[in-house]
LUMVEXKOL-22882 format. One record per atom (N, C-alpha, C, CB): residue in one letter; x negated, y negated, z negated. Coordinates in pm, whole numbers, plus 50000, padded with zeros to 5 digits. Atoms other than C-alpha are relative to their C-alpha. Glycine has a CB too. Example, Ala and Ser with C-alpha at 12.3 -4.5 7.8 and 13.67 -1.06 7.14 Angstrom:
<rs>
a499115011950000a487705045049220a499104988050000a500994999749875s500825011950006s486335010649286s500774989149927s499594995450142
</rs>
This chain:
<rs>
x501414999650036x253232934366749x499605013849952x499684989749893x500504987150045x251082964466673x499905000149848x498635003250063x500214999050144x250932977366315x498604995249964x500215014549952x501275006550030x248102958566141x498955009849948x500204989149899x501114992850061x244692972266051x499534992249878x498835002150102x500455006350123x243452965265700x498525003049983x500825005149876x501434997950017x239732960365659x499715003149855x499194987650046x500334995750135x238812980165351x499355013650008x501275000349908x500594986750004x236783010465257x501045010049953x498765000249907x498984990350041x238843042065226x499835004249856x499955012150088x499974995550139x239813050264870x500595014049999x500834990349908x499534986449986x240023088164866x500945004249889x498835009450005x499064996750107x242043087564542x501414995150033x499544994049868x498695005449962x244873068564715x500545008150116x499904984950037x499414991749895x247113091664914x501234993050055x500375014249945x500654990649908x248083097065182x499024992950093x501055007550081x501025004949908x244963091365390x499675010950100x498734995549924x500494990649900x243763107665709x498994992750087x501175005950085x501035005849915x240743101865927x500165005150143x498595003349947x499884996649859x241453101666301x498684997150070x501164992250066x501225002749923x238833099466574x499724985150014x500115006450137x500165014549985x239413061766585x499864992649868x501164994350076x500135006350130x239383054866211x500995005449899x500184985250013x499124995750108x241143059665879x501384993750014x499404996449863x498645005350009x244913055665843x500575003349863x500915005750113x499314997850127x246953051865527x501504999450025x499564989649893x498564999549984x250603062365531x500724997349871x500415013250055x499185001850120x253353063465271x500555013549958x501164989950024x499484987550053x254563091665047x501374997649938x499035006149896x498665001450056x258223096564963x500715013550008x500824989050074x499144988250006x260393125964854x499335012450060x501314997350073x500674987749961x257823152764914x499385000150138x500945010949992x500595000449867x256573141065253x499134987650014x501105000050108x500865011249963x253883118465396x500384995650140x498495003849991x499705005549868x254663095565688x498904990450041x501384992950001x501005009049941x251983079265905x500634994350126x498645007550032x499235006249893x253713054566134x499144990450082x501204992549941x500625010049914x252483034966432x498515002050023x500224986749943x501414997449970x249143051966505x499814998850151x499575014349949x500195001449855x247813041266847x499375012650060x499124987850031x500604988649931x247153070167085x499434995950136x501035011150018x500535005349874x246303048467388x499924984949989x500905004350122x500125014649998x245363012767469x501314993750045x498844995650092x498775006749955x248162987467519x500054999250152x500114985949939x499915000349853x249392990967882x500504986550049x500945011050050x499595013849970x249562953267927x499054993850102x500024991549870x500845007049903x248192928568179x499715008750121x498694995649935x500384992049884x246242946468451x500215014849978x498564997350036x499754985850027x246932979768274x501475003750017x499545003549859x498604996749966x250642976968356x499995008650126x500864987050021x499934990349889x251443006468588x498635006150033x500574993350124x501194991849985x248183024268530x500085011349899x498704991449981x500044989450101x247503057268352x499504994649868x499115011550047x500405005150132x247043052567976x498495000749983x500695008049889x501435000950028x243553041867869x499755003649853x499454985850032x500374995950135x241683052367555x500234988749901x498525004449995x499795010050106x242673034467234x498674995549942x500915005849888x501205005450064x240123012667057x499905004849856x499994984750005x500224996250140x238583023666730x500124987749910x498615006649982x499945010950096x238883002566414x499115003349880x501464997449955x500784998250122x236872997366099x500924999049880x498864989649991x499185000550121x238213002465750x501195009250010x500464985849973x498794991750007x241693016265684x501144992650068x500365003549852x498885005849927x244603009765916x501305003549927x500045005150147x498694997550061x248023005665755x500885007350100x500674986749955x499134992149913x250323032165902x501335002049929x499355013750036x498764999650078x253523023465716x501154992650067x499764994249863x498985007549928x255473003665977x500325006950131x499554985450025x499614993649874x257453018966262x499514991850117x501535002050008x500515007549885x255943009466598x501134993550077x499205009250091x498965006549919x257782986166834x500495009350109x499474987050063x499454992449889x260093001967089x499394995050131x501544999050004x500465004249868x258793001867445x501074991650068x499635012350086x499095009449934x260342975667672x501205007050060x499264992250108x498764994149952x263972983667748x501164990749972x500255013749933x498765007150025x267442969267768x500885008549910x500724996550132x499034992450079x270282979067538x500915007450096x500824990749904x499114992049915x272323007067689x499585014449995x499994994850144x500304985750001x272463044367733x500515006549872x498505002350014x499444992750113x273523071467492x499114999149877x500215014550038x500945000250112x270373070667276x499014988750020x499265013549986x500905011049971x268913035967313x499074996949885x500794987850036x500785006650103x266093020067126x500574986049982x498484999750035x499585013950012x266262983167047x499644992650128x499334993249877x500365008549888x266362957067321x498614994349975x501054988750022x501405003450022x262692949467370x499354996050131x499255011749936x500865003049886x260232933267608x498555003149966x500164985150041x501344996850048x257222947367421x499405011250083x500025003949851x500694989649924x254782966367641x498875006349918x499444994150130x500994994250090x252232971967363x500745009349905x499214988849920x499084991250073x254063002567238x499545014549994x501364999650064x500434986049992x251953034067282x499455004649865x498935001850110x500304995650137x252033046266922x500795012749970x500334988849896x499294988050044x253073078166750x500115000349848x499285012750051x499754998350142x254293088766407x499725014549960x501454995949964x500304986650050x253103118666202x500685001749865x498455002249988x499324996650125x255233134465929x499475013649954x501565000350017x500524987450053x253893161765702x500505002149857x498455000250005x499744998150143x254613178065367x498924992949919x500055015149962x500975007050084x252913158865087x498825009249969x500654995149870x501254993050034x249293168965027x499775012350087x500015004049853x500194988949907x249073190365338x498624999650067x501094999750107x501265002749931x245543178665425x499225012650036x499144991249915x500894988549982x243753211965387x500705011850067x499445004449867x499254988849943x246463233665544x499885000250152x501484999349958x499944999049854x246873245365901x501445003750036x498975010650056x498574998249982x250583240565961x500394999150147x500784989749918x499515001449862x252533245066285x500454985750026x501155009950028x499715013849960x253203212966476x501164999850098x498744993350063x498905002449906x256433201666643x499784986250061x501405001049929x500295012449927x255643175266905x501274995650070x498835002050104x498665004049959x258863155966966x499954989150107x500794995249880x499875009749891x259693137767293x501454995550007x499535006250138x498635005150007x262753115367273x500664999850138x500014986049940x499205001549880x265553113767529x500364985550024x501255008449991x499575013449963x267303083867679x499994997750149x499124989849933x499915001349855x267413091168051x498784993750063x501194992250035x501235006349952x263813079468097x500124984650006x499645005450139x499815014549991x265223044468059x500004993049867x501284997150069x499935006050133x265443039067684x499605010349897x501434994549971x500344991050110x264793054567344x498714996249932x499915014150051x501195003150079x262043054167083x499745011249901x500154986549928x500364989950098x260163077366852x500534997249862x498535001449995x499595003550136x261273058266544x501435004649968x499904985049980x498644995450025x264853070866588x500045013649932x500775000750131x500054986350048x263683105066468x499015001049884x499615009750114x500824999050119x262373105866113x499825014849967x500654992449880x500264985950021x260703139666074x499685003949858x498905004150085x500404997350139x260193137265698x500665012549944x500334988149913x499304988650058x262863162465597x499655013050072x501524997750004x500374988349923x262073186365878x498635005249959x500014996850150x501354996150040x258413186265773x499975005249856x499044988250014x500124996650142x258853187365395x500725012849964x500544988749916x499214988250037x261513214565383x499535012750068x501454997650034x500354988349921x259783237665628x498515001950022x500664999250131x501454998549991x256023233565584x499544999450146x499565013349937x500395002249860x255443219265931x499604985450016x501165003750098x500345013749962x253983188266092x500934995950114x498494998850042x499165005349894x256293166766306x499344987450055x501454997049948x500555011849934x254953141666558x501054994550096x498675003350077x499095006449904x257263117066736x499254988850070x501284994549929x500795009249919x256033094467013x500874989650069x499185007650103x499475009449901x256793063567214x499325002950133x499784985249955x500614999749868x256193063867586x500714989750087x500075014350064x499415010149913x256803038667862x501245005650071x498974995150103x498744995949938x260353040368003x500384990050108x501135001249894x499425008149892x262353025868294x498944994950098x500764988249941x500875005449895x260503002668534x498535000349959x500414985750034x501394999950048x257363002868317x499425014250000x499924994149860x500494986450013x257133040468289x500185008850123x500655006449887x499684990849892x258583054968609x500154993050135x501275007349968x500065006749870x257963030068891x498975007150087x499664984949984x500914993849903x256413046469196x500134992250131x500325015350020x499995008649882x255433025069497x498835003150090x499994985349959x501094998449905x253353027269811x498834990749965x500484997350143x501085009450036x251412996569691x499195005249883x500584986249967x500734993750110x250523014869368x499215012150049x500975004149888x500744989049940x249553045269573x498724994850066x500875007550104x501155006049933x247253022869775x498924996149899x500434987650082x500955004450102x245643009569458x499355011849927x500704991049900x500464989550091x245323042269265x499845013750065x500955001149885x500044987149937x245533070169520x501265008149975x498815007749953x498754993550035x248803081169359x500694990749900x499775014549939x499345009050095x251423064969139x501235006749943x500384986750068x498794995350065x254443069768919x499715008549878x500825007850097x500084991050116x255133091068612x499134994549889x499455013450044x500885005750104x253313066768383x500495003849860x499934984750014x499484995650129x255633075468096x499645014449970x501514998449996x500424986150018x254863112268151x498515000949969x500345008250125x501435000550031x251143104468155x499774995449856x499274990750098x500075003950141x251683086967821x500255012049910x501034988849969x499694988150080x253263118667683x498805009649997x501245007350056x501184991449994x250253138667801x498864994449916x499545001750144x501065006250081x247873113667641x500275002149851x499894984850031x499654997950141x249763116667310x499775014649961x501474996249975x500224985950029x249613154667332x498515003149988x500645008850109x501464998650013x245853153167392x499534994549865x499284992850116x500375006050129x245573130267088x500325009749887x500744986449979x499624990550104x247433155666878x499015011549993x501415005450025x500944988850001x245113183566983x498654996049941x499815005350141x501285004450054x242073162866888x500084995949854x499484988450082x499915006550131x243423148066564x500895006749897x500474986450020x498964995450092x246213168466410x499425008049884x501025008450073x500604992750111x243853189666198x499714990749882x498705006850045x500265009550108x243053158165998x501244997649914x499524986850058x498755001650074x246723157765889x500505013349943x501074993950091x499584986950048x246883194865805x500665008550104x500914998449886x499374992549894x248153206466142x499055009550070x500594990650100x500774990049927x247003235866351x500074996850149x500545014449971x499965003349857x246013224866704x500255012050089x498724993650040x499704988049924x246443260966814x501465004049995x499175011349951x498564997150011x250143260866717x500794987150015x500345006949864x499265012249968x251643230266883x501155003650092x499074989250066x498814997549920x255203233867009x500534986850052x501095007549917x499425012249941x256473207467251x501525001550000x499464997650145x498554999650016x260133198867194x500564986750046x500415003149853x499355012349957x262443173767357x501465002550027x499334994450123x498574999349977x266103166067409x500374990950116x500794996049872x499555007649884x267803154167728x498804996750089x500754987149956x501185003349919x265133134767922x498725004749931x499934984950026x501144994250070x262733146567651x499835014750037x500164998549850x500084986149955x263593182267753x499545000850145x501355007049983x500545000549864x263033173068117x498474998749994x500624988150080x501445002350013x259593161268004x499285012649955x499744988749900x500584987150039x258933194667832x499875009050123x500865006849891x500084992449875x259773211568164x498794995450082x501304998350083x501115005449922x257283188568334x498665004549944x500074984850005x501264995750061x254563197468084x499705014750029x500054997849849x500204986049967x255113234368155x499365001550138x501325007549996x500514999249864x254253227268519x498754991750024x501064995750095x501115009549980x251523200868469x498665006649971x500184987649912x501344994450028x247943213768507x499294993049885x499154999250125x500705007550104x246753186168272x500465003549860x500194985250023x499494996150132x248863200667987x499585014049961x501514998949997x500334986150027x247503235868010x499065001149881x499375006650124x500814997850118x246093248267681x500294990949884x498604998750035x499725009850104x247603219967478x501185003849911x500274986650062x498844996250080x250683238267343x500185015150008x501284992750049x499844985550011x251733273167239x501445004750018x499515004549866x498594996649982x255543272067278x500744987450042x500625006149869x499255011449948x258273249767422x501485001449962x499844998950153x498585000650032x261783239167315x500654989650092x500244996449848x499265009049912x264273223567558x501434998949950x499965004950148x498665002350051x267423208667405x500804991950101x499964992849863x499185006449897x270103200267662x499114995050114x500824988449941x500995003749899x267393200667926x500435002350142x498755007449977x499464998949867x269573209168220x499175008450093x500184986750058x500694992649895x267923220468539x498594995050022x500784999250128x501375005249989x264563203868471x499844991150123x498995011650006x499995007449873x265233177368737x498784991050018x501264991650008x500965010149955x262603157768923x500524994850134x498535005950013x499615005249868x262813137669245x498795000950094x500514985249990x501115000549905x260723139569564x499404986050002x500475004150142x500685012950016x258153111969545x500324990350114x498515002149992x499835009149886x258633097869896x501374993349999x499795007450131x498665005949999x262413093169877x500234991249878x501065010950006x499885008150121x262153079969521x499374986450021x499355007249879x500675012849973x259653053169626x500844991350091x498625002350062x499195007849907x261923042569911x501164993349928x500545009050113x498895005850073x264833037169672x499584988949906x500715010649922x500465009950097x262733017269425x499584986850064x498865005649921x500315012849935x261932990869686x501084989649971x499865002050152x498955009550037x265282975569587x499654992749871x501355007449983x500425006450124x263842968669241x498924989750028x499495010549899x501065009349963x260772952469394x500594987450063x499005006650098x499345011549936x262992930369608x500724991549897x500995004850107x499285007450104x265122920969307x499054992149911x500845009649915x501005007050081x261942910969123x499394988250075x498915009649956x500565011149922x261082886969405x498625002850053x499984987749918x501314996149950x258062906469527x500165009050122x499165007149890x499714991849882x258962918269880x498715005350064x500794991950103x501124993849931x256682935070132x499034989350050x500495008750119x500965010749968x253782910470128x498585005349997x500144988349902x501314993850009x250922935170134x499805005849861x498894990050033x500124992650125x249902959669863x499404991749888x499185012450022x500695007550106x247502937469670x500844988449952x498654994950049x499185011650038x249742906769677x501265004549928x500364991650123x498784995250065x252792927169585x499755003849855x500565012050076x500304996250137x251142941869277x499664988049914x498855009949998x500295012250075x249802907969173x501304992949963x499084990650081x498705006250027x253342894569202x500735007449889x500864999750128x499284992150100x254842923069000x499344999049863x500075014650043x500685000850129x252172921668729x500064985949943x498545004450014x499845013550049x252732884368706x501364997249941x499734990450109x498655001850054x256382889168611x500025003249850x501005008950075x499824997050142x257462888868249x500745013249984x500754988649928x499264987950027x258882919668086x501494998150021x499755004749860x498575002749985x262332903668079x500394999350147x500374987049929x499705000949857x262182895868452x500045013850065x498964991250071x500024986649943x261292931768534x501195008349954x498715007049963x498814992950047x264082945568317x501244995250074x500184998149848x498885005249922x266512922568497x500015005950141x499944984650008x500094994149866x265252935568831x500395014849997x498574998550056x499694985750012x265532971468711x501515002249989x499285006049879x498554998750014x269182965468627x500714999750135x500544989049911x499425000949865x269762960569001x499635012250085x499534987250070x500284987649926x268742996069096x501225004150080x499595011349904x498864995549919x270893010569374x500825010449926x499525005750134x499144990050061x273873031069263x499585014050037x501444997750040x500404986149975x273073067669226x498525002649980x500375003850137x501434998250024x269353061669170x499744998049852x499154990250086x500315000950142x268093068268818x498515001949980x500805010549919x501404998050030x264683067268655x499715014849985x499604992349872x500294985850003x262983100568693x498515002350020x500815007450108x501364995849967x259703118968713x499985004650145x499505011449904x500104996949858x258483123669069x499085012050021x499484987950078x500834988549965x257283157769182x499134996150119x500885012550033x500965004649901x254173152569390x499314987349956x500684997750132x500625012050055x253323122369178x498925003549899x501044991049935x501094998250095x250683117868909x500305011449903x499744987149922x500014989050098x250083149868707x501075010450019x500144994449863x498894990649983x253153167968840x500075004350147x501354993749954x500094996649857x252353185669169x501255006050059x498895009350021x498824993449946x255543206269203x501154999149901x499715014850035x498814999950086x259083208269067x499835011149896x501305002250084x500334990750107x258913225968728x500525014250017x500524994849873x499484986449989x261223255468791x499385007550117x501514999850015x500734993349892x259443262469119x498655004949950x499824990550119x501274995650059x256203263968922x500205012749917x499394988749913x499714988050079x257813289268687x500205012050092x501254997849912x499724988949909x259083310668973x498745005050070x501034995850105x501214996149928x255693310369146x498865004249909x499554988650087x501044996050095x253703317068829x498924989749977x499385012450046x501025010650015x251783283968844x500384990649887x499834992150131x499575008150113x252793272068498x499325005149874x501545000349984x500514995650129x251753274168135x501025009349937x499694988049907x499034990050045x253453306368031x499955001249848x499725013750066x499864999450145x254573303367668x501445003949967x499634986349934x498604997650040x257683313967472x500824987350011x500075005549856x499105011449979x260663291467544x501275002249920x500324998250152x498715000450069x263643282867324x500794988550063x499844998149844x499225010649937x266393263367499x501475001949972x499744999650151x498584999050025x270043255667467x500744987250029x500255004149860x499065010349961x272963232467491x501004997849888x500705003750131x498865001750090x275943218567302x501275004250073x500104985249951x498794994249941x279433232267359x500724990250091x500945004749891x499195010049928x280973199667487x499114989050056x501084994049907x500995009749955x277993182667653x500624987650064x499075006650098x499565011249917x279913160867897x501004990849931x500605005250125x499105009450067x282313145967643x499304986949966x500565006349872x500755012250027x279563121067570x499714992150127x498715003249929x500365006349874x279203112767941x501154992250064x499515010350096x498875005649929x282713101868032x499994984750003x501285004849938x499995014750003x282293065867922x499014994250101x499664994949860x501015005149907x279283062868156x500425001850146x498685006949977x499484999349864x281313072868461x501354992750009x500165014750045x498825008649997x284133049168369x501315006849970x500094993850131x498754993050032x286663074468240x500644994049875x499735015049979x499315005150120x289223058868003x500595011449919x501114990050039x499254990550083x290943076467717x501154992149935x499065006949889x499624987849928x293703085567736x499854998650151x501445003749967x500134999149855x293123096468096x501365003650059x498925010450041x498794996049929x295903100168349x499695012050089x500584988250083x500244988849909x296393130968566x499504995150135x501285008350018x500485005649874x295923108968874x498524996349989x500834987750040x501415003650021x292673095968727x499115012249998x499854992449870x500744987450005x291503131368656x499805005550141x500745010449913x500114995049863x292243142069013x499034991650081x501375000250068x500905009049926x290403111769147x498535002849967x500344985449969x501384997050040x287273119568945x499555013250060x499885000449847x500374987149944x287333155769061x499684998850150x501145010249979x500265001549856x287523145069426x498714992250024x501194993050069x501265007549986x284683120469375x498805009149981x499954988549898x501144991350030x282403147069228x499935012250092x500085004649856x500004986749939x283483177969419x500585000650141x500755009349914x499545000449863x285043167169748x501065010450029x498855001950093x498974990649956x286893195069926x500155012149907x499705004750139x499834989450099x286363218869631x500914995749883x498655004349946x499265005550114x288433196569401x501305007549973x500304985350024x498714993550023x291763214469454x499825013349927x500725002350133x500264987450070x290303248069348x499654997549853x498865007850068x500425003250138x288793231769039x501204995349919x498904989250000x498805004750071x292033214268947x500935011649967x500744989650085x499184988350028x293823247768971x499395008549888x500175008450126x500674992350104x291213264468748x500044992849865x498545002650040x499995008350121x291253235668495x501204990650005x498674991949986x498825008849990x294853222568503x500104990649880x501285008350011x499895010050106x295413190968303x500965004549891x500454986750057x498994995550097x298393207668135x499425008949891x501115007350072x500634991350100x296013230967949x499294992149890x499025009350067x500775008350094x294503201667756x500894989249942x498774993750071x499215010450065x295853175967515x499874986650071x499594998649855x500195012049920x294503149067745x499165003950121x499314988549917x500794996649882x293163151068103x498514996749985x500554992750119x501425003250021x289923135267976x499245012349951x499854988649898x500674988050049x289133168067796x499835010350112x500795006249884x500154991449883x289793187668116x498814995450084x501305000150085x501105005849923x287433164368297x498655003449935x500164984850011x501254997150070x284753169168031x499655014750010x500104995849852x500264985649988x285143207068045x499455003450138x501285008049974x500484997749864x284663206868422x498554995550014x500884992750103x501355005449983x281583184868407x498985007649916x499984985349964x500894991750081x280093205868126x499755013550065x500595002049860x500124986349952x280783240168271x499305000850135x501365006550010x500544999549864x279823231868629x498514997150006x500734990350088x501385004449995x276473217168541x499804987650085x499145011050052x500165011649913x277203187468766x499584987649922x501304997250075x500405011350083x276683163468475x498545001749959x500924998749874x501464998550017x272863164968514x499605014249961x499504990349894x500314986350035x273073202468456x499705002149854x498855004750080x500394999950140x272963196168084x500565011849923x500434987349934x499384989650081x275273223767967x500585011050086x501064994149913x499254990049929x277463252968059x499175009050088x501044993650080x500634990749907x276463273168364x498714994450057x500955003550112x501245005849952x273803248568476x498845003149907x500144985150014x501034996850098x271843253368155x499705014949999x500424995449861x500194985650000x272393290968172x499105004250118x501365007350008x500854996849885x270803292068518x498544997249970x500444992150123x501375003050041x267713275268377x499485010649905x499914986249935x500414989650095x267623300268091x499675013050073x501105002449896x500264987749926x267803328968340x498664999550072x501125002550100x501315001449935x264773315468529x498895002849899x499824985850061x501034997850101x262733314368209x499985014449952x500204990749882x499924986450053x263993348268088x499345010150092x501445003849976x500634990949905x262663364368405x498484999449994x500484996850140x501445002149995x259153351768332x499334999049863x499714987650075x500635001250131x258633347867957x501015003549891x499464985749979x499114997850114x260053355067611x500854987649980x499195003549870x499075011449998x263143333167593x501075001949892x500664998550139x498915000250097x265703323867325x500974989050043x499474997549853x499005009449949x268973306667411x501104998049896x500605005150133x498985003150100x271583289067196x501054990650057x499364993849875x498985010349980x274783268967203x500414994749864x501235005650079x499515006150123x275653244466925x501504997650014x499264986649970x498555001949997x279363245366846x500484995249865x500735013050041x499395005850119x280863222266587x501024989650046x498934993749904x498985009449953x284193205766680x500014987049922x501355006349992x499995011950085x283653181166394x498584995149971x500735002949868x501395004450018x279963173266446x499964985249963x499185002550128x500095014250036x278883140166287x499884991450125x498794997649908x500055008449879x279563113066545x498734991650004x501234990950006x501165008449981x276803091866689x500424985550014x499215004550123x499805014249976x276523054366688x499504997050141x499264991249893x500375002449861x276563045767059x500374985850038x500705010150094x499755014049965x276503011867236x501454997250038x499104996050114x498615001749961x279953016667387x500885007749902x500245004850147x499194992950100x282493024767115x500855011050063x500914990249927x499154989049954x284303057867154x501454995649986x499725013149919x498605004350008x287963051167236x500735006749883x500735003150131x499224994650113x290433056066950x500675012950040x501054989749953x499364987249976x291623091766928x499175009950077x501254997950070x500824991049919x288883106367145x499095008249911x499164992150103x500814991050081x287203136766990x498745004050078x500815012649960x501254996949931x283543139967087x499645014849988x498874991549945x500344986050019x283253175266946x498505002149998x500625008450109x501444996949993x279873191367013x499454993850127x499735015549996x500405007149878x278873165067266x498494999250012x500604985950001x501435002149975x275503157567418x499384991949886x499784992850136x500775006050110x273023148467140x500525003349862x499984985450016x499524996150132x275123163466859x498975008349923x501305007950013x501014991650065x272203186966789x498954992149925x499335008650102x501105007850058x269883158566689x500194997949850x499884986450070x499755001750143x271543152466354x499645012649923x501474996349975x500284987350068x271143189266269x498505002849991x500695011550072x501434997250004x267463191266358x499264990649906x499424998950140x500725009850081x266423159466177x500674997149866x499854987250077x499295000650128x268923161865888x499834986749925x499525011149912x499995013350062x269643126065779x498844991350047x499965001449848x501105007849948x266583114565971x500224994950141x498765008049996x499685004949866x268273108066305x500764986949986x500845010650079x499495013450028x268983070866316x501414997750052x499084989850060x498695002549940x272143073566527x501115008349937x499945002750148x498954992650069x274013097566295x500804990249915x499405011449911x499195010450065x276943077266164x500935005349891x500824992850102x499164994450107x278623101065917x499215010849928x501345005750057x500754989850074x277353124065641x500435014150036x500174997949851x499684986049981x277253161865665x500985004849893x498725008549996x499304992050099x279753184365496x499015010349945x501285006950061x500904989550048x278173211765281x499715010850104x500575006449876x500214989749898x278693237065562x499104995050113x501345004750058x500855005749896x277103213865816x498554998849952x500534986250044x501375001150054x274113207765589x499345013849995x500024993749859x500554986450000x273673245365552x499595004150141x501035010049944x500374997149861x273693248565933x498734992350037x501154996350096x501225007949974x271123220565954x498775006849941x500144985849943x501134992850062x268883239465710x499585011950086x500375004849858x500324988449917x269143270365931x499344995950131x501275008050029x500585004549873x268413251366252x498564995449980x500844988650062x501365004350026x265363234766100x499075011949980x499964991049877x500824988250025x264103268665983x499775007850129x500655009049895x500194993349872x264703284866322x498924992950084x501345000550078x500925007749915x262813256966499x498555001049947x500444985150006x501374999450053x259833257566263x499465014350000x499974994349858x500454986249978x259713295666271x499465001550142x501165010049975x500414999049859x259513292766648x498684992650023x501104994350092x501245007549986x256813266066623x498825007849940x500124986349932x501084992950067x254833288666391x499535012450073x500435003949865x500414987349940x254893320966589x500725003650129x500205010949901x499344997349873x256993317666904x501235008749989x499075006450091x498814991750026x260013335466748x500814993149892x499605014749957x499215007250101x262893317966565x500435008549882x501224994350064x499544991250108x263743348366351x499184998249873x499945014650045x500715000850126x262823348465986x500825005649886x499624985849970x499344994150117x263663362265642x501164991349954x498995001949886x498835007150051x267133352865519x500814992950105x499574990349898x499285006549892x268283340165859x500765010550081x499034992150091x499344990949906x270893356266086x499095003250118x501324993950049x500914995649895x269093376366354x500224992350130x500175014950025x499955006949871x268263357766677x499315009050102x499334985849992x500624990949903x267683382466964x499354992450115x501035009850054x500585005349876x265553376367271x501094999550106x498795008750048x499055001349889x267623363567562x499445006950123x500314985050030x500464991949888x267363387967852x500524995150135x500435014349980x499445005049875x269383368668112x501435004450018x499175004650116x498634996149968x272883370468255x501034996149897x500065014550021x499055004350103x274503353967954x500025008549876x501354999750056x500024991150116x273733382367711x498934995449900x499745014650043x500965003750103x272103372867381x499974985249971x498655004450040x499915014250033x273243336567351x500454998549855x500984992550097x499675002050140x273233326266986x500814987149985x498724999449913x499195011850027x276023302666882x499704995149859x501515003150017x500315006350127x275023278766604x501214991849957x498734991050010x498775006350046x278123268566408x500014999349849x501245007650052x499895000450147x278883257366051x500735012049944x500694987449956x499234988450047x281283286866027x499205012950007x501265001550081x500674987349978x278903313166156x498854997950098x500995010650053x501074999249902x275643319766339x500015014250053x498604996049939x499844986649945x276133348966574x499794999850150x501395005649965x500134998749856x275633361966926x501384998550065x499355013750039x498735002349933x278383349667157x500425012550078x499914987850095x499564988049927x280513377967302x499904998550150x501425003349963x500065001649855x280623362867652x499874985250035x501255006150068x500255014149967x279023329067722x500504996850141x498504996849987x499605002649861x279693332568096x501514998050012x499555011650091x498545001749996x283433336968040x500414986949933x500705011849932x499685012450073x283493308167791x499894987950092x499064998349879x500235011549911x282163284768061x500375002950145x498544995749992x499454996649868x283773302368361x498935000050109x501104990150037x501135000449907x280443308068531x500285007750128x498775005649933x499674992749878x281843333768776x500764991050097x500835012649967x499265009349915x284243307468905x499044990150065x501064992449918x500925010149945x281453281968946x499035006250099x499214993149889x500884993349904x279193307069115x500745002850131x499455013049941x499234997749877x282013314769361x500054987550088x501435004649966x500045012649925x281813278169463x498584996050039x500644988949918x501405003349968x278043279569500x499354991049900x499934993750134x500575008550105x277393261269173x499815008549874x500924987649972x501135008649965x275043258369002x498995007950082x499324994249872
</rs>
């Protein structure tokens, strides 16, 4: 259910209050920060509004209680950063965190887009209270439609709407428009809005850079483990999704009848159908679909993008978090390692096995993770794949690049337990605990003093960047502009924050380039 509205006249002596374009909201104050939770930014995408662009939210009278986290958008349990299992489609709400009594200020804004492979996740997993209170910034986290509800693209929907797909991305755009219209009421500066996301959230930031509808809505962009900004061609994506339509029991019966059939299904039935997606097909944004005319990096190369400063980076051991999703056991066998290499790399596997011999690692699983990280084949999230993305941006705008390295990063609570003895290290999503400092719901262990100090630095770097497009600031180790080619990569570690001597050598990029990757 949606957070309730309370019919009452606003009491200006009771804080925190803010007046949005749709009405007053009352949040909660705790430990130096104000939190406004569950504010609607669009109408519920239910009934006939399922698989349509987000519609305008309804206004309310009196004061709306904004003290309850909004429901997670419909999703199944699973994935690295899941929300809760849910069939709720009335979920288009956002959360605003600010320093206490920030009403009259004009603070920089960090607009956070969660990850989860476009299939799961929720804004409530990221409590921005500490980030806001300790750094004089506004943090906004959002929900958006995911999986079959957010990224279904079909010829029948094209017939109905002229175009289709990317509904979750359109939700993100609607939330960003809401921020530009309303954030001043919370003490934020609509002229200093930085879009930030991790994993699929970083893919979404890439998409916003290329989306004409986002132009003028943000002043800087952060991509955390954003890989190669992947999208899919709309036509081939639609063809693959026909398997989901068939699984839902709505075959090719004409566009109007097919949509009536699909909209007549319950949320649970559609999630069951989505679970039957063909192997190798994943939820994604479609280039050529709604609001996204071209692939993001092509837009950057051609100059048809919103040119702003970019901060991006990766974790040192990205793919260690991915092995359980490709069925790798721990401990791994050398035969198993060789088999995985041949599955991913075909006739290049022998060269890779010679470059990354199992004997160099305490377990072949770590060799496997190093290969998948360095090569960029694991969604291009780290290593040389991420560096290639950084080089594209560096050629066109002011760019800052980082790698998070902490062998003992706080582990995450994930649906599939990590096998005994397996060290995640600086795996995919390890950065989230550092940015949200005790506010990331999946952090399962406390920080050491050195880790907390690193978290303080990361929060300050990010909010410096949100404020003026440059992470540098007084009392912080210097962060140089990244010029390309691997020079100027800042390593963020509890032991030290410094420029890496040779990122390319660390991830063997010359070797991967000799194989034509990435």
